[in-house]
N, C-alpha and C positions, 0 to 999 in steps of 0.2 A: 288263826282259828277264828271264825265266825261267831259271835256270840248269839245264843238261840233267840227266837222270839218268846216273848214271856207273856203269860196268860194272866186274866185279872184274877185277884185275892179271893174271890168269892167262888169261883170255878176251880182255882187250885184246892181250897180247904174241903169241897165236896169230892174231889178226885182222891186228894191223900187219906181222906177218911176211907172212901170206898176201897182201895187198894190196901190199906191197913187190915180192914176186916178180912179181905181174900188172902191175904198173907196167913193170917191167922187161921182161918177155913182151910188152908192147903196145909197145915201144921208146918209153917216156915218161920213161926214163931210161936211163943207161949206167953202168955200172960201180958205183963207189960214189957215184955222184951222189944227190941227193935225199934227202928225211930227212920223218918222220913223227912227230908227238907225239898225246900224249892225257892229258887229265885222270885222275889218281885221287883218292881220298877224303884228307882230311886237307891238301889244297892241293899234294899232291904232283902230278909229269908223269912221265910213262912217254915216253922218246924213243929214236930210233935212235943208236946210235954212231956217232962220225966214223969215217972210214976203211974202211968196210966194203962190200962189193960187196951192194946190196940185193936182187939175187937169190940170193944165197946165206946172208942173212942166219937166224940161228935165234933162237927166242922168249928164251932166258935171256942173250941178248947185249944186249938192249935196256937202256937204263940209268935210272935213276930219279933224280930231281932234284927240289928245293924251287922254291917259286915265284920265286927270285932264279935260278936256273940252277945251284945248287951240287950236286954229286953227293951222293946219298943212299946208293945202292947200285948195284952192277954194276962188272965189272971195265973197261970200256973209258971212254972220254971222251964226253961228250954231242957232238951233230951240231956242229959248227961254225956252224949257221945257228939255234944256240939262240936269239940276239938277237930272231929274227923270230919265232919259236914263242913264246916269252913275250911279246913285242908282240901278236901276234894273238889269244893267249888273253885278255890282260888287256882287251882293246879290244873283243872278242866273248863276255861271258859267258854267251851264248844258245847258244855251241858248245862242245864238248868236244874235238875233234879238228883237229890243223893237218897239211896235207899239202902238201909241195912236190916238184915235180917238173920235168923239163927236156924237154916234149913240143915235138919238133922244128918242128912247123909254127908253133905258138903263138910259138916264139921267133923264126921267120923275120920272122912279121907284125909283131913289134915293132920289127923293123928298119927296116920302112918306113912311110911319111907319108900315102901316096895311096890307101892300102885302107880304106873304110868298115867299121869293125866292128859298128855298129849302124844298126838299120833296114832289116835286109834279111831275116833269118832269123827267122820269126815262132816257131818253136820255141825256139830259144834266148831270147828273152822270156820264155816261158812256162816253161821248165826253170830258168834260172840268171839272168835278168833282163838287165839292159844289161851290155855287156862294158867292161872298164877296162884301161888300160895304166899301170902305175905306173912314173914315170920312173927312170932308172938310178940305182941306189944299188950300190956297191962289194959284191960278195959275201962273206959270212963277216965282215960288219962290225956295228957299232950302228945304223950309218946304215941299214942295210937294213931293220931292225925300227922306224926312226923312219920310213922311206918309206913304210909301210903307213898311216900315219894320214890321216884323210881319205879313204880309200880302203874299208880292211878293214870299216869301221863300216856302210857301204852297199853293200857286195857280198861274196858268197859264195865268187864265184872270181875271180882276177885273175890278168893276165898281168904280168910282171915283165920291163921293157923290157932285153933282151939276155941273161936269164937262165932264165926258165921261169915257172913258174906257183905260185901258192899258194893252196889251197881251205879252206873251212874248214866242219863240219858236227856234227852232234849224235852220229856214228856214224863208224866208219872208212869204212865202205860209202859213206855218203853224201857225204865229201870224196871219195873216190877217184870217185865218180858223177861229181861236177862237174870233176874234173880230166879225165875222158874226155870230157863235154859240151864244154868249153874248145876240147880239140884235135879234134874232130868237127867243131865250126863254124869252127875256124881251116882246117880241109881245105878244107870246102865254099867258104869265101871265097877261098881261093888258087887253087882250081880255076876260080872263076867270075871272078875276076878276070885268070886267066891267057889268057882269051878274049874277054873284054871287061869291060864296066862294068856290073856287075847293077843292074836298076831296084830302087829301093828302094820299100818299103811305104809308104802315105800316113803323114805323122808323126801323124794323129791316131790311126790303128790301131794304131801301134807304141808309143804312150803308153798305149793301152787295154792292150794284153798285158803290158808292163810291169807297169801298176797290179794285172792280175791276178796275177801271180807275187808281188808285194809283199803283197798282201793274203792270199795264200795262205801265205806264211811268216810274215806276223804273226799267223795265227790259232792256228799252232802255239806261239806265246810263252806 
């Protein structure tokens, strides 16, 4: 996988704050929930601080850490979910941004077992590939980062059981768009299952759609 081109730190600070506010406005997180990280030059990582309301955060509050998570600069402490960010960035060298949010419909679907996530919505396959739910791991622990193994390598957007979502991208905007797509798909599936049992696509058609997405993603590596 080819490493993505990295933006300068000042630009990334502004973009992370912009999309944190959008996450809050869209009800994809509440108060100090959620976190965003981005690669910087020299192996450094820019990440949101712990304990701050993401709808009110300012660019100068973001923290810079090294590849092990040790703070380099910034007055606050890095997000408590830093282990998850470090794991995702390590396992996805083709991506430069990790976004963790708490979209309510995605969380609600992760609590259920009878709802079929895949094989129903063609636009989901074409825009984000197959949906996957990562089994529960305790938030704010090393185990949460470990739980991504086997999933984040194959998926650009994941639902974390009982917790939220994690998406990756080559930009903050791309990671945000994938969060938005996950929650939109979850809402459509929730509404459909509320009134009946959705008719799935033929399996061959679903597989063909997923292959189109995977080929388009691979062509950008």
